[in-house]
TIMARZA-329311 format. One record per residue (C-alpha): residue in three letters; x, y, z; residue number from 0. Coordinates in nm, 2 decimals. Example, Ala and Ser with C-alpha at 12.3 -4.5 7.8 and 13.67 -1.06 7.14 Angstrom:
% TIMARZA-329311
+--------+--------+--------+--------+-----+
: residu :     xx :     yy :     zz : num :
+--------+--------+--------+--------+-----+
:    ALA :   1.23 :  -0.45 :   0.78 :   0 :
:    SER :   1.37 :  -0.11 :   0.71 :   1 :
+--------+--------+--------+--------+-----+
//
This chain:
% TIMARZA-329311
+--------+--------+--------+--------+-----+
: residu :     xx :     yy :     zz : num :
+--------+--------+--------+--------+-----+
:    MET :  -3.67 :   3.06 :  -0.25 :   0 :
:    ASP :  -3.49 :   3.06 :  -0.58 :   1 :
:    LYS :  -3.81 :   3.08 :  -0.78 :   2 :
:    ALA :  -3.92 :   3.39 :  -0.58 :   3 :
:    VAL :  -3.58 :   3.55 :  -0.64 :   4 :
:    ALA :  -3.60 :   3.49 :  -1.01 :   5 :
:    ASN :  -3.97 :   3.64 :  -1.02 :   6 :
:    LEU :  -3.89 :   3.95 :  -0.82 :   7 :
:    HIS :  -3.55 :   4.02 :  -0.99 :   8 :
:    GLN :  -3.54 :   4.29 :  -1.25 :   9 :
:    THR :  -3.92 :   4.36 :  -1.21 :  10 :
:    LYS :  -4.03 :   4.71 :  -1.27 :  11 :
:    VAL :  -4.27 :   4.87 :  -1.02 :  12 :
:    GLY :  -4.45 :   5.21 :  -0.99 :  13 :
:    ASP :  -4.69 :   5.39 :  -1.21 :  14 :
:    GLY :  -4.47 :   5.71 :  -1.30 :  15 :
:    ASP :  -4.75 :   5.92 :  -1.12 :  16 :
:    LEU :  -4.79 :   5.85 :  -0.76 :  17 :
:    VAL :  -4.49 :   5.60 :  -0.74 :  18 :
:    GLU :  -4.19 :   5.67 :  -0.95 :  19 :
:    GLU :  -4.10 :   5.38 :  -1.19 :  20 :
:    CYS :  -3.79 :   5.18 :  -1.10 :  21 :
:    ILE :  -3.66 :   4.83 :  -1.13 :  22 :
:    VAL :  -3.63 :   4.61 :  -0.83 :  23 :
:    ALA :  -3.31 :   4.42 :  -0.78 :  24 :
:    CYS :  -3.37 :   4.11 :  -0.59 :  25 :
:    HIS :  -3.09 :   3.90 :  -0.43 :  26 :
:    ARG :  -3.09 :   3.63 :  -0.19 :  27 :
:    TRP :  -2.95 :   3.71 :   0.16 :  28 :
:    HIS :  -2.71 :   3.47 :   0.30 :  29 :
:    SER :  -2.72 :   3.38 :   0.65 :  30 :
:    LYS :  -2.34 :   3.39 :   0.68 :  31 :
:    SER :  -2.22 :   3.70 :   0.51 :  32 :
:    TRP :  -1.98 :   3.99 :   0.56 :  33 :
:    ILE :  -2.06 :   4.36 :   0.57 :  34 :
:    ASP :  -1.90 :   4.42 :   0.22 :  35 :
:    GLY :  -2.17 :   4.20 :   0.07 :  36 :
:    SER :  -1.95 :   3.87 :   0.04 :  37 :
:    PHE :  -2.09 :   3.55 :   0.18 :  38 :
:    GLN :  -1.95 :   3.23 :   0.32 :  39 :
:    VAL :  -1.99 :   2.90 :   0.12 :  40 :
:    SER :  -1.90 :   2.56 :   0.27 :  41 :
:    ILE :  -1.86 :   2.23 :   0.07 :  42 :
:    PHE :  -1.79 :   1.91 :   0.22 :  43 :
:    ILE :  -1.54 :   1.70 :   0.05 :  44 :
:    ASP :  -1.78 :   1.41 :  -0.01 :  45 :
:    GLN :  -2.05 :   1.65 :  -0.17 :  46 :
:    LEU :  -1.78 :   1.66 :  -0.45 :  47 :
:    ALA :  -1.80 :   1.44 :  -0.73 :  48 :
:    LEU :  -1.49 :   1.21 :  -0.67 :  49 :
:    SER :  -1.49 :   1.06 :  -1.00 :  50 :
:    ARG :  -1.11 :   0.94 :  -0.99 :  51 :
:    ARG :  -1.14 :   0.81 :  -0.63 :  52 :
:    PRO :  -0.91 :   0.50 :  -0.61 :  53 :
:    LEU :  -1.16 :   0.20 :  -0.57 :  54 :
:    GLU :  -0.88 :  -0.04 :  -0.54 :  55 :
:    ALA :  -0.79 :   0.09 :  -0.20 :  56 :
:    GLY :  -0.99 :  -0.08 :   0.05 :  57 :
:    PRO :  -1.10 :   0.03 :   0.38 :  58 :
:    GLY :  -0.85 :   0.02 :   0.68 :  59 :
:    PRO :  -0.91 :  -0.11 :   1.01 :  60 :
:    GLU :  -0.93 :   0.25 :   1.15 :  61 :
:    ASP :  -1.22 :   0.36 :   0.90 :  62 :
:    ARG :  -1.54 :   0.38 :   1.09 :  63 :
:    GLU :  -1.74 :   0.66 :   0.89 :  64 :
:    LEU :  -1.97 :   0.64 :   0.61 :  65 :
:    TYR :  -2.11 :   0.91 :   0.38 :  66 :
:    VAL :  -2.50 :   0.83 :   0.33 :  67 :
:    ARG :  -2.71 :   0.98 :   0.06 :  68 :
:    ASN :  -3.10 :   1.00 :   0.00 :  69 :
:    LEU :  -3.17 :   1.02 :   0.39 :  70 :
:    PRO :  -3.54 :   1.03 :   0.44 :  71 :
:    LEU :  -3.56 :   1.35 :   0.63 :  72 :
:    HIS :  -3.92 :   1.42 :   0.52 :  73 :
:    ASP :  -4.03 :   1.09 :   0.71 :  74 :
:    MET :  -3.78 :   1.06 :   0.98 :  75 :
:    SER :  -3.64 :   1.28 :   1.26 :  76 :
:    ARG :  -3.26 :   1.31 :   1.36 :  77 :
:    GLN :  -3.33 :   1.10 :   1.63 :  78 :
:    GLN :  -3.53 :   0.83 :   1.43 :  79 :
:    LEU :  -3.21 :   0.83 :   1.20 :  80 :
:    GLN :  -3.00 :   0.77 :   1.47 :  81 :
:    GLU :  -3.18 :   0.49 :   1.61 :  82 :
:    TYR :  -3.19 :   0.31 :   1.25 :  83 :
:    PHE :  -2.81 :   0.34 :   1.22 :  84 :
:    GLU :  -2.79 :   0.21 :   1.57 :  85 :
:    GLY :  -2.91 :  -0.11 :   1.45 :  86 :
:    PHE :  -2.58 :  -0.18 :   1.30 :  87 :
:    GLY :  -2.37 :  -0.08 :   1.61 :  88 :
:    GLU :  -2.30 :   0.21 :   1.85 :  89 :
:    VAL :  -2.30 :   0.55 :   1.68 :  90 :
:    ASP :  -2.03 :   0.80 :   1.77 :  91 :
:    ASP :  -2.14 :   1.07 :   1.54 :  92 :
:    LEU :  -2.43 :   1.18 :   1.31 :  93 :
:    HIS :  -2.38 :   1.48 :   1.10 :  94 :
:    LEU :  -2.65 :   1.63 :   0.85 :  95 :
:    ASN :  -2.52 :   1.86 :   0.56 :  96 :
:    ALA :  -2.68 :   2.18 :   0.51 :  97 :
:    ASP :  -2.75 :   2.37 :   0.18 :  98 :
:    ALA :  -2.47 :   2.62 :   0.09 :  99 :
:    PHE :  -2.70 :   2.92 :   0.10 : 100 :
:    SER :  -3.01 :   2.86 :   0.31 : 101 :
:    MET :  -2.83 :   2.64 :   0.55 : 102 :
:    GLU :  -3.13 :   2.40 :   0.57 : 103 :
:    GLN :  -3.06 :   2.05 :   0.62 : 104 :
:    VAL :  -3.03 :   1.83 :   0.29 : 105 :
:    ASN :  -3.08 :   1.45 :   0.26 : 106 :
:    GLU :  -2.69 :   1.37 :   0.29 : 107 :
:    GLY :  -2.46 :   1.34 :   0.60 : 108 :
:    TYR :  -2.20 :   1.14 :   0.78 : 109 :
:    ILE :  -2.26 :   0.84 :   1.01 : 110 :
:    ARG :  -1.95 :   0.75 :   1.23 : 111 :
:    PHE :  -1.95 :   0.42 :   1.43 : 112 :
:    LYS :  -1.75 :   0.33 :   1.74 : 113 :
:    ASP :  -1.61 :   0.02 :   1.57 : 114 :
:    HIS :  -1.50 :  -0.07 :   1.22 : 115 :
:    ARG :  -1.71 :  -0.40 :   1.19 : 116 :
:    ASP :  -2.04 :  -0.20 :   1.26 : 117 :
:    ALA :  -1.94 :   0.05 :   0.97 : 118 :
:    VAL :  -1.88 :  -0.27 :   0.75 : 119 :
:    ARG :  -2.22 :  -0.41 :   0.83 : 120 :
:    CYS :  -2.37 :  -0.10 :   0.74 : 121 :
:    ILE :  -2.21 :  -0.03 :   0.42 : 122 :
:    GLU :  -2.28 :  -0.39 :   0.31 : 123 :
:    ALA :  -2.64 :  -0.34 :   0.41 : 124 :
:    LEU :  -2.66 :   0.00 :   0.19 : 125 :
:    THR :  -2.48 :  -0.16 :  -0.11 : 126 :
:    PRO :  -2.72 :  -0.30 :  -0.37 : 127 :
:    THR :  -2.66 :  -0.65 :  -0.48 : 128 :
:    ASP :  -2.74 :  -0.54 :  -0.85 : 129 :
:    PRO :  -2.63 :  -0.18 :  -0.90 : 130 :
:    ASP :  -2.81 :  -0.18 :  -1.24 : 131 :
:    GLU :  -3.15 :  -0.25 :  -1.08 : 132 :
:    ALA :  -3.09 :  -0.01 :  -0.79 : 133 :
:    ASP :  -3.33 :   0.28 :  -0.74 : 134 :
:    PRO :  -3.15 :   0.62 :  -0.75 : 135 :
:    THR :  -3.35 :   0.76 :  -0.46 : 136 :
:    ASP :  -3.26 :   0.44 :  -0.24 : 137 :
:    LEU :  -3.05 :   0.50 :   0.06 : 138 :
:    ALA :  -2.68 :   0.49 :  -0.04 : 139 :
:    GLY :  -2.34 :   0.50 :   0.13 : 140 :
:    SER :  -1.98 :   0.50 :   0.09 : 141 :
:    TRP :  -1.66 :   0.51 :   0.27 : 142 :
:    SER :  -1.60 :   0.87 :   0.41 : 143 :
:    GLU :  -1.32 :   1.04 :   0.21 : 144 :
:    SER :  -1.33 :   1.30 :   0.48 : 145 :
:    GLU :  -1.22 :   1.07 :   0.73 : 146 :
:    ARG :  -0.95 :   0.92 :   0.49 : 147 :
:    VAL :  -0.80 :   1.26 :   0.42 : 148 :
:    LEU :  -0.79 :   1.37 :   0.80 : 149 :
:    GLN :  -0.59 :   1.05 :   0.88 : 150 :
:    ARG :  -0.30 :   1.20 :   0.66 : 151 :
:    LYS :  -0.03 :   0.95 :   0.57 : 152 :
:    THR :  -0.17 :   0.66 :   0.80 : 153 :
:    ASN :  -0.48 :   0.64 :   0.56 : 154 :
:    CYS :  -0.53 :   0.35 :   0.33 : 155 :
:    TYR :  -0.38 :   0.56 :   0.05 : 156 :
:    ARG :  -0.07 :   0.63 :   0.24 : 157 :
:    PHE :  -0.07 :   0.97 :   0.10 : 158 :
:    ASN :  -0.13 :   1.30 :   0.27 : 159 :
:    VAL :  -0.40 :   1.46 :   0.07 : 160 :
:    VAL :  -0.42 :   1.79 :   0.28 : 161 :
:    ALA :  -0.04 :   1.86 :   0.22 : 162 :
:    GLU :  -0.09 :   1.81 :  -0.15 : 163 :
:    LEU :  -0.39 :   2.04 :  -0.16 : 164 :
:    VAL :  -0.24 :   2.33 :   0.08 : 165 :
:    GLY :   0.12 :   2.32 :  -0.07 : 166 :
:    ALA :   0.45 :   2.33 :   0.11 : 167 :
:    ASP :   0.40 :   2.71 :   0.16 : 168 :
:    GLY :   0.04 :   2.74 :   0.11 : 169 :
:    SER :   0.09 :   2.82 :  -0.26 : 170 :
:    GLY :  -0.19 :   2.55 :  -0.34 : 171 :
:    LEU :  -0.46 :   2.70 :  -0.15 : 172 :
:    GLU :  -0.36 :   3.06 :  -0.29 : 173 :
:    ARG :  -0.37 :   2.95 :  -0.65 : 174 :
:    ILE :  -0.73 :   2.78 :  -0.60 : 175 :
:    LYS :  -0.84 :   3.11 :  -0.43 : 176 :
:    ALA :  -0.72 :   3.32 :  -0.71 : 177 :
:    GLU :  -0.86 :   3.10 :  -0.99 : 178 :
:    ALA :  -1.20 :   3.07 :  -0.80 : 179 :
:    ARG :  -1.23 :   3.45 :  -0.74 : 180 :
:    LEU :  -1.27 :   3.41 :  -0.36 : 181 :
:    LYS :  -1.19 :   3.68 :  -0.11 : 182 :
:    GLY :  -1.09 :   3.40 :   0.13 : 183 :
:    LEU :  -1.03 :   3.01 :   0.15 : 184 :
:    TRP :  -0.99 :   2.78 :   0.44 : 185 :
:    ILE :  -0.98 :   2.40 :   0.49 : 186 :
:    LEU :  -1.15 :   2.31 :   0.82 : 187 :
:    GLY :  -1.20 :   1.98 :   0.99 : 188 :
:    GLU :  -1.17 :   1.83 :   1.35 : 189 :
:    SER :  -0.79 :   1.77 :   1.35 : 190 :
:    LEU :  -0.71 :   2.07 :   1.15 : 191 :
:    GLN :  -0.55 :   2.36 :   1.34 : 192 :
:    LEU :  -0.51 :   2.69 :   1.16 : 193 :
:    LYS :  -0.32 :   2.99 :   1.26 : 194 :
:    ASP :  -0.54 :   3.24 :   1.06 : 195 :
:    LYS :  -0.75 :   3.41 :   1.34 : 196 :
:    THR :  -1.00 :   3.54 :   1.09 : 197 :
:    ALA :  -1.10 :   3.19 :   0.98 : 198 :
:    PRO :  -1.47 :   3.12 :   1.02 : 199 :
:    LYS :  -1.61 :   2.86 :   1.24 : 200 :
:    ALA :  -1.62 :   2.48 :   1.12 : 201 :
:    CYS :  -1.94 :   2.36 :   1.01 : 202 :
:    GLY :  -1.86 :   2.01 :   1.13 : 203 :
:    ARG :  -1.59 :   1.76 :   1.25 : 204 :
:    GLN :  -1.55 :   1.65 :   0.89 : 205 :
:    LEU :  -1.32 :   1.81 :   0.63 : 206 :
:    HIS :  -1.48 :   2.08 :   0.43 : 207 :
:    PHE :  -1.36 :   2.37 :   0.22 : 208 :
:    VAL :  -1.50 :   2.73 :   0.33 : 209 :
:    GLY :  -1.48 :   3.00 :   0.05 : 210 :
:    ARG :  -1.57 :   3.36 :   0.09 : 211 :
:    CYS :  -1.76 :   3.45 :  -0.23 : 212 :
:    THR :  -1.85 :   3.78 :  -0.38 : 213 :
:    GLU :  -2.10 :   3.66 :  -0.64 : 214 :
:    GLU :  -2.32 :   3.34 :  -0.66 : 215 :
:    VAL :  -2.16 :   3.26 :  -0.99 : 216 :
:    ASN :  -1.84 :   3.21 :  -0.82 : 217 :
:    VAL :  -1.96 :   2.93 :  -0.62 : 218 :
:    ARG :  -1.99 :   2.70 :  -0.93 : 219 :
:    PHE :  -1.64 :   2.79 :  -1.02 : 220 :
:    PHE :  -1.51 :   2.71 :  -0.68 : 221 :
:    ARG :  -1.69 :   2.38 :  -0.67 : 222 :
:    ASP :  -1.54 :   2.29 :  -1.02 : 223 :
:    LEU :  -1.21 :   2.37 :  -0.93 : 224 :
:    LEU :  -1.20 :   2.17 :  -0.63 : 225 :
:    GLU :  -1.33 :   1.86 :  -0.82 : 226 :
:    ARG :  -1.05 :   1.90 :  -1.07 : 227 :
:    GLU :  -0.79 :   1.93 :  -0.79 : 228 :
:    LEU :  -0.90 :   1.63 :  -0.63 : 229 :
:    GLU :  -0.91 :   1.43 :  -0.97 : 230 :
:    VAL :  -0.54 :   1.51 :  -1.02 : 231 :
:    ILE :  -0.46 :   1.40 :  -0.67 : 232 :
:    HIS :  -0.66 :   1.08 :  -0.71 : 233 :
:    ARG :  -0.50 :   1.00 :  -1.02 : 234 :
:    LYS :  -0.15 :   1.03 :  -0.85 : 235 :
:    ILE :  -0.26 :   0.80 :  -0.56 : 236 :
:    ALA :  -0.39 :   0.55 :  -0.81 : 237 :
:    SER :  -0.05 :   0.54 :  -0.98 : 238 :
:    ARG :   0.12 :   0.49 :  -0.66 : 239 :
:    LEU :  -0.09 :   0.21 :  -0.55 : 240 :
:    GLU :  -0.04 :   0.04 :  -0.88 : 241 :
:    LYS :   0.33 :   0.08 :  -0.86 : 242 :
:    ARG :   0.33 :  -0.06 :  -0.50 : 243 :
:    LYS :   0.13 :  -0.34 :  -0.62 : 244 :
:    GLN :   0.36 :  -0.44 :  -0.89 : 245 :
:    LYS :   0.65 :  -0.41 :  -0.64 : 246 :
:    GLU :   0.50 :  -0.64 :  -0.39 : 247 :
:    VAL :   0.42 :  -0.90 :  -0.66 : 248 :
:    GLY :   0.79 :  -0.87 :  -0.79 : 249 :
:    GLU :   0.92 :  -0.93 :  -0.42 : 250 :
:    LYS :   0.68 :  -1.23 :  -0.37 : 251 :
:    GLU :   0.78 :  -1.39 :  -0.70 : 252 :
:    GLY :   1.14 :  -1.34 :  -0.61 : 253 :
:    GLN :   1.08 :  -1.49 :  -0.24 : 254 :
:    SER :   0.90 :  -1.80 :  -0.44 : 255 :
:    ALA :   1.18 :  -1.86 :  -0.66 : 256 :
:    VAL :   1.44 :  -1.83 :  -0.36 : 257 :
:    ASN :   1.23 :  -2.09 :  -0.17 : 258 :
:    GLY :   1.22 :  -2.31 :  -0.45 : 259 :
:    GLN :   1.59 :  -2.32 :  -0.49 : 260 :
:    GLU :   1.64 :  -2.39 :  -0.14 : 261 :
:    ARG :   1.40 :  -2.67 :  -0.15 : 262 :
:    MET :   1.57 :  -2.83 :  -0.44 : 263 :
:    ALA :   1.91 :  -2.77 :  -0.30 : 264 :
:    GLY :   1.78 :  -2.94 :   0.04 : 265 :
:    ALA :   1.64 :  -3.23 :  -0.18 : 266 :
:    TRP :   1.97 :  -3.30 :  -0.35 : 267 :
:    SER :   2.20 :  -3.27 :  -0.05 : 268 :
:    GLN :   2.01 :  -3.49 :   0.18 : 269 :
:    PRO :   2.03 :  -3.89 :   0.14 : 270 :
:    PRO :   1.68 :  -4.04 :   0.07 : 271 :
:    SER :   1.51 :  -4.18 :   0.38 : 272 :
:    PHE :   1.25 :  -4.39 :   0.18 : 273 :
:    TRP :   1.40 :  -4.73 :   0.25 : 274 :
:    GLY :   1.44 :  -4.72 :   0.61 : 275 :
:    ASN :   1.74 :  -4.49 :   0.65 : 276 :
:    PRO :   1.70 :  -4.22 :   0.92 : 277 :
:    SER :   1.77 :  -3.85 :   0.81 : 278 :
:    PRO :   2.12 :  -3.74 :   0.84 : 279 :
:    ASN :   1.98 :  -3.48 :   1.06 : 280 :
:    THR :   1.92 :  -3.72 :   1.35 : 281 :
:    ASN :   2.17 :  -3.75 :   1.64 : 282 :
:    ASN :   2.25 :  -4.08 :   1.57 : 283 :
:    TYR :   2.39 :  -4.05 :   1.23 : 284 :
:    ASP :   2.75 :  -4.11 :   1.31 : 285 :
:    GLY :   2.67 :  -4.46 :   1.45 : 286 :
:    TYR :   2.44 :  -4.53 :   1.19 : 287 :
:    GLN :   2.24 :  -4.84 :   1.20 : 288 :
:    ALA :   1.97 :  -4.95 :   0.94 : 289 :
:    ALA :   1.62 :  -4.89 :   1.06 : 290 :
:    SER :   1.53 :  -5.25 :   0.95 : 291 :
:    ALA :   1.69 :  -5.57 :   0.84 : 292 :
:    GLY :   1.58 :  -5.54 :   0.50 : 293 :
:    ALA :   1.71 :  -5.19 :   0.46 : 294 :
:    ALA :   1.90 :  -5.16 :   0.12 : 295 :
:    TRP :   2.21 :  -4.99 :   0.28 : 296 :
:    SER :   2.40 :  -5.04 :   0.59 : 297 :
:    ARG :   2.56 :  -4.68 :   0.53 : 298 :
:    PRO :   2.40 :  -4.38 :   0.37 : 299 :
:    PRO :   2.49 :  -4.31 :   0.00 : 300 :
:    ASP :   2.72 :  -4.02 :   0.11 : 301 :
:    ALA :   2.93 :  -4.23 :   0.33 : 302 :
:    GLU :   2.97 :  -4.51 :   0.06 : 303 :
:    ARG :   3.09 :  -4.24 :  -0.18 : 304 :
:    SER :   3.32 :  -4.13 :   0.07 : 305 :
:    ALA :   3.46 :  -4.46 :   0.16 : 306 :
:    GLU :   3.50 :  -4.53 :  -0.22 : 307 :
:    MET :   3.70 :  -4.24 :  -0.26 : 308 :
:    GLU :   3.91 :  -4.33 :   0.04 : 309 :
:    ARG :   3.98 :  -4.68 :  -0.12 : 310 :
:    LYS :   4.08 :  -4.54 :  -0.45 : 311 :
:    GLY :   4.31 :  -4.28 :  -0.27 : 312 :
:    GLN :   4.47 :  -4.55 :  -0.09 : 313 :
:    THR :   4.53 :  -4.76 :  -0.40 : 314 :
:    ARG :   4.68 :  -4.46 :  -0.59 : 315 :
:    ARG :   4.90 :  -4.41 :  -0.30 : 316 :
:    HIS :   5.03 :  -4.76 :  -0.29 : 317 :
:    LYS :   5.08 :  -4.75 :  -0.65 : 318 :
:    ARG :   5.30 :  -4.44 :  -0.62 : 319 :
:    LYS :   5.48 :  -4.58 :  -0.33 : 320 :
:    ASP :   5.54 :  -4.92 :  -0.51 : 321 :
:    LYS :   5.67 :  -4.72 :  -0.82 : 322 :
:    SER :   5.90 :  -4.50 :  -0.61 : 323 :
:    GLU :   6.06 :  -4.80 :  -0.45 : 324 :
:    LYS :   6.10 :  -4.99 :  -0.78 : 325 :
:    ASP :   6.27 :  -4.67 :  -0.91 : 326 :
:    ARG :   6.50 :  -4.64 :  -0.63 : 327 :
:    GLY :   6.59 :  -5.01 :  -0.62 : 328 :
:    HIS :   6.68 :  -4.98 :  -1.00 : 329 :
:    SER :   6.91 :  -4.67 :  -0.94 : 330 :
:    GLU :   7.07 :  -4.84 :  -0.64 : 331 :
:    GLY :   7.15 :  -5.15 :  -0.86 : 332 :
:    LYS :   7.27 :  -4.93 :  -1.13 : 333 :
:    GLU :   7.50 :  -4.77 :  -0.89 : 334 :
:    LYS :   7.63 :  -5.10 :  -0.75 : 335 :
:    HIS :   7.68 :  -5.24 :  -1.10 : 336 :
:    SER :   7.90 :  -4.92 :  -1.18 : 337 :
:    HIS :   8.11 :  -4.95 :  -0.88 : 338 :
:    SER :   8.18 :  -5.31 :  -0.97 : 339 :
:    ARG :   8.31 :  -5.20 :  -1.33 : 340 :
:    ARG :   8.53 :  -4.94 :  -1.15 : 341 :
:    ARG :   8.70 :  -5.19 :  -0.91 : 342 :
:    ARG :   8.76 :  -5.45 :  -1.22 : 343 :
:    ARG :   8.92 :  -5.18 :  -1.42 : 344 :
:    ARG :   9.15 :  -5.08 :  -1.13 : 345 :
:    LYS :   9.25 :  -5.43 :  -1.09 : 346 :
:    GLU :   9.34 :  -5.50 :  -1.43 : 347 :
:    GLU :   9.55 :  -5.19 :  -1.46 : 348 :
:    ALA :   9.75 :  -5.28 :  -1.14 : 349 :
:    SER :   9.81 :  -5.63 :  -1.30 : 350 :
:    ASN :   9.92 :  -5.48 :  -1.61 : 351 :
:    SER :  10.15 :  -5.26 :  -1.43 : 352 :
:    ALA :  10.32 :  -5.55 :  -1.24 : 353 :
:    SER :  10.36 :  -5.75 :  -1.54 : 354 :
:    ASN :  10.56 :  -5.48 :  -1.73 : 355 :
:    HIS :  10.80 :  -5.44 :  -1.42 : 356 :
+--------+--------+--------+--------+-----+
//
């Protein structure tokens, strides 16, 4: 089709005599177009070059869809393809992408399984053991970016890509529409509800962008712009994933340090039990008995220290008591001696007085 259009476009026809000379303008007629000559272009998100897609984010338990390339559509029918994938598990949906202009099926599409484990088995079979030796025409697959985007914040990114693209007030889509020189732009998918009544019909259950173009050259601009926007978003997601990972590592290291301190504190606070002594946590601790006749202690170390401190305390109390009693006896003796001296002095004075008279 492209070759025919190129050969016929700007071709001179007519001989200038019977047929007037003119130049033929040949353009491809789009199957989905408007009366003003604009036409519809649909681009599924997994058809874009997702060069910055965060590979460190592994698939979640809800991921069941794969995007498959190099499907042998010339050798196998749709039914045969489905039967092939059913060898990995029950298939819920098979969607084959179509060319943006001719709407003919291309060798790419989505395969959705009923169970996550079946999708894992399929992606393992489609992943080459040595990527360097893989043939670029071999059947290849990857986890569906469409499915993750439609999961919103419950996806493995924990990031709402749709909200980031659309913007809080729709300004994100309007900016893309203006830069790509589109007359209309929509994001369609099975879980997305649009209020715009003029929106075209969705081309599939998976997330795709639909643009209303006026010239074919705008299609390339449209595609490049979408890839740049997703690259920025994926960079942001990767940065958040790295920060989240560092935070989790820090929390684990902090918890390990706390657990280590608790273990060390427990080791110092509990008496050793390696010589037949029971643990102080047993119910018989108060009436402690050595576990064997050859036990090193009849009481645990803490009890011995307590008894020794109690003996020292009693000795100090006795010493203080003896000292206080001695001091009290000494003061009483001094007091008695003082009374005796006063009595002798009074007697002497009385006798001297009598002799004078």
